[in-house]
C-alpha positions in Angstrom: 85.2 180.8 72.2 85.8 184.1 74.0 84.6 182.5 77.3 86.9 179.5 76.9 89.9 181.8 76.2 89.1 183.8 79.3 88.8 180.6 81.4 92.2 179.5 80.2 93.6 183.0 80.9 92.4 182.8 84.5 93.6 179.2 84.9 97.1 180.1 83.7 97.4 183.0 86.2 96.0 180.8 89.1 98.5 178.1 88.3 101.4 180.6 88.5 100.1 182.0 91.8 99.9 178.4 93.2 103.4 177.4 92.2 105.4 180.6 92.6 105.7 182.2 96.1 107.2 185.3 94.4 103.9 186.1 92.7 102.1 188.7 94.8 99.0 189.4 92.8 97.2 188.3 89.6 97.9 191.8 88.1 101.6 191.3 88.7 101.5 188.0 86.9 99.6 189.3 84.0 101.9 192.3 83.5 105.3 191.0 84.3 105.6 187.2 83.8 107.2 186.3 80.4 106.1 182.7 80.7 102.5 183.9 80.8 103.0 186.2 77.9 104.7 183.4 75.8 101.6 181.3 76.3 99.3 184.0 75.1 101.5 184.5 72.0 101.6 180.7 71.4 97.9 180.4 71.4 97.8 183.0 68.6 100.6 181.4 66.6 99.2 177.9 67.1 95.8 178.9 65.8 97.4 180.4 62.7 99.5 177.2 62.2 96.4 175.0 62.3 94.8 177.3 59.8 97.7 176.8 57.4 99.0 180.3 57.9 102.4 178.8 58.5 104.7 181.8 57.7 102.6 184.2 59.7 102.5 181.7 62.6 106.3 181.5 62.6 106.5 185.3 62.4 104.3 185.6 65.5 106.3 182.9 67.4 109.6 184.7 66.6 108.1 188.0 67.7 107.2 186.4 71.0 110.8 185.0 71.2 112.2 188.5 70.9 109.8 189.9 73.5 109.9 187.1 76.1 113.1 185.1 75.5 111.0 182.0 75.1 110.8 180.2 71.8 107.8 177.9 71.2 107.2 176.5 67.8 103.6 177.1 66.7 103.3 173.4 65.9 103.9 172.4 69.5 101.0 171.0 71.5 100.6 172.5 75.0 98.1 171.5 77.6 96.5 173.6 80.3 98.1 175.5 83.2 101.6 175.3 81.9 104.0 177.4 84.1 107.2 178.6 82.6 109.2 180.1 85.5 111.6 182.9 84.5 111.7 181.4 81.0 114.7 182.9 79.4 116.3 180.5 77.0 113.4 178.0 76.8 113.1 176.2 73.5 110.1 174.0 72.6 110.3 172.2 69.3 107.6 171.6 66.7 106.5 168.1 67.6 106.8 168.5 71.3 103.7 167.6 73.4 103.1 169.0 76.9 100.4 167.8 79.2 98.5 169.6 81.9 100.0 171.3 85.0 103.6 171.0 83.7 106.3 173.3 85.2 109.3 174.4 83.1 112.2 176.5 84.4 114.7 178.7 82.4 117.2 177.6 79.8 115.7 174.2 79.0 115.3 172.6 75.6 112.6 170.2 74.4 114.5 169.4 71.2 115.1 166.8 68.5 118.2 164.8 67.8 117.5 163.8 64.2 120.4 164.5 61.9 120.1 167.5 59.6 120.8 165.5 56.5 117.7 164.5 54.5 115.6 166.8 56.6 112.7 166.5 54.1 112.2 162.9 55.2 111.6 164.1 58.8 108.8 166.4 58.0 105.7 165.6 60.1 107.7 163.0 62.1 107.8 162.8 65.8 111.2 164.3 66.7 110.6 166.1 70.0 109.7 164.8 73.5 106.3 164.3 75.1 105.8 165.4 78.7 102.8 163.9 80.5 100.8 165.7 83.1 102.5 167.3 86.2 106.0 166.8 84.9 108.6 169.2 86.3 111.8 170.1 84.3 114.6 171.9 86.1 116.7 174.8 84.9 119.2 173.9 82.2 117.8 170.5 81.5 117.9 169.1 77.9 115.1 166.7 77.0 116.0 165.4 73.6 114.4 163.1 71.0 110.9 161.6 70.6 110.9 160.2 74.1 108.2 160.2 76.7 108.5 161.6 80.3 105.8 159.9 82.3 103.2 161.5 84.4 104.5 163.2 87.6 108.1 162.6 86.7 110.8 165.1 87.7 113.9 166.1 85.6 116.7 167.6 87.7 118.5 170.8 86.8 121.1 170.4 84.0 120.1 166.8 83.3 120.4 165.5 79.8 117.6 163.1 79.1 117.6 161.0 75.9 115.6 157.9 77.0 112.1 157.5 78.4 111.4 158.4 82.0 108.8 156.3 83.9 105.9 158.0 85.6 106.8 159.4 89.0 110.6 158.9 88.6 113.4 161.3 89.1 116.1 161.7 86.3 119.4 163.4 87.2 122.9 163.6 85.7 124.6 163.6 82.3 123.3 161.4 80.7 120.4 161.2 83.1 120.0 158.2 85.4 116.5 157.3 86.5 115.7 156.8 90.1 112.4 155.4 91.3 110.5 157.4 93.9 110.9 156.1 97.5 107.3 156.8 98.5 104.0 157.8 97.0 104.2 161.1 99.0 107.6 162.0 97.4 106.1 161.2 94.0 103.2 163.6 94.4 105.1 166.4 96.1 106.0 169.5 94.1 109.8 169.9 93.7 111.2 173.2 92.6 113.7 172.8 89.7 112.8 169.1 89.6 114.9 168.3 92.7 113.3 166.9 95.9 114.1 168.5 99.2 117.1 167.1 101.0 119.7 164.8 99.5 119.3 164.1 95.8 119.1 160.3 95.2 122.0 159.6 92.9 121.5 156.2 91.2 125.3 155.8 90.5 126.1 156.6 94.2 123.5 154.0 95.2 125.1 151.4 93.0 128.6 152.1 94.3 127.3 151.9 97.9 125.8 148.5 97.2 129.0 147.2 95.7 131.0 148.5 98.7 128.7 146.7 101.1 129.2 143.5 99.1 133.0 143.9 99.2 132.9 144.5 102.9 130.9 141.3 103.5 133.2 139.3 101.2 136.3 140.6 103.1 134.8 139.6 106.4 134.0 136.1 105.1 137.5 135.7 103.6 139.1 136.8 106.9 137.0 134.3 108.8 138.0 131.4 106.5 141.7 132.4 106.7 141.5 132.3 110.5 139.9 128.8 110.5 142.5 127.6 108.0 145.4 129.0 110.1 144.0 127.5 113.3 143.7 124.1 111.7 147.3 124.2 110.3 149.2 125.6 113.3 147.2 124.4 116.3 145.6 121.3 117.6 142.5 120.4 115.6 139.2 120.8 117.4 138.3 117.7 119.4 141.9 116.1 119.2 142.9 115.2 122.8 145.7 112.8 122.0 148.2 115.4 120.8 148.5 113.7 117.5 151.1 115.2 115.2 150.3 116.6 111.8 150.3 114.0 109.0 153.7 115.3 107.6 155.5 114.8 110.9 154.0 111.4 111.4 155.2 110.3 108.0 158.7 111.6 108.8 158.9 109.6 112.1 157.7 106.5 110.4 160.5 106.7 107.8 163.2 107.3 110.5 161.9 104.3 112.5 162.2 102.0 109.5 165.8 103.2 108.8 166.9 102.5 112.4 167.8 106.1 113.1 165.3 106.6 116.0 167.1 107.2 119.4 170.4 107.5 117.6 170.9 111.3 117.0 174.7 110.8 116.6 174.1 109.0 113.3 172.8 112.2 111.9 176.1 114.0 112.4 
């Protein structure tokens, strides 16, 4: 048991070193990183919770909250190599589940949205989100309800996520809109704060751009049809070499001929 704990201890530090360029040494991480300290406290409170020492487990978790600014319910399930960067204001609810190699930034909430009325009926119910392996959640994001964020997905900073996010997708906005990854490489790349390098693919902007393209094509088609119609009305029809008059003028001439008024313009006075 002691060997396994030491292995996890070393894994957590190595994960932080790999994902945070500000980490200069393992000693610095062990002494100064509140996310690392919160994980150590959580392992203690979680063990107490599973042993039915519920009040003591909650006391330990609240003591960790005071010391680190990170609140992790002792009932939450957390995988290996979790990195909570900065960490202040992070809240992880009781039935939340976090996979391996997940990265969380400051001021995020993995919370529930069940109403407070009849709370007794919600005991032991899945109320908080599940984050699969290698998920990244940006600063200020709120992931709410018993939803699932798929493996390798990214949640952009300040997003509000209330529906499932597919594996490898990017969710941004309020409420969050899901954008599929453009390439396998983009899906696997690490993205700080859940945002890929360069322009952020906004699903709403993409939809608007698509609609604008369709409108432009329709306008061009309407203009072409109007030009053809005007040419057929005001000019000589294509292929007509006899100089034939339009049908309305031909009808008028025919009526005048029958009435005997042709070549007698004075009769019109």
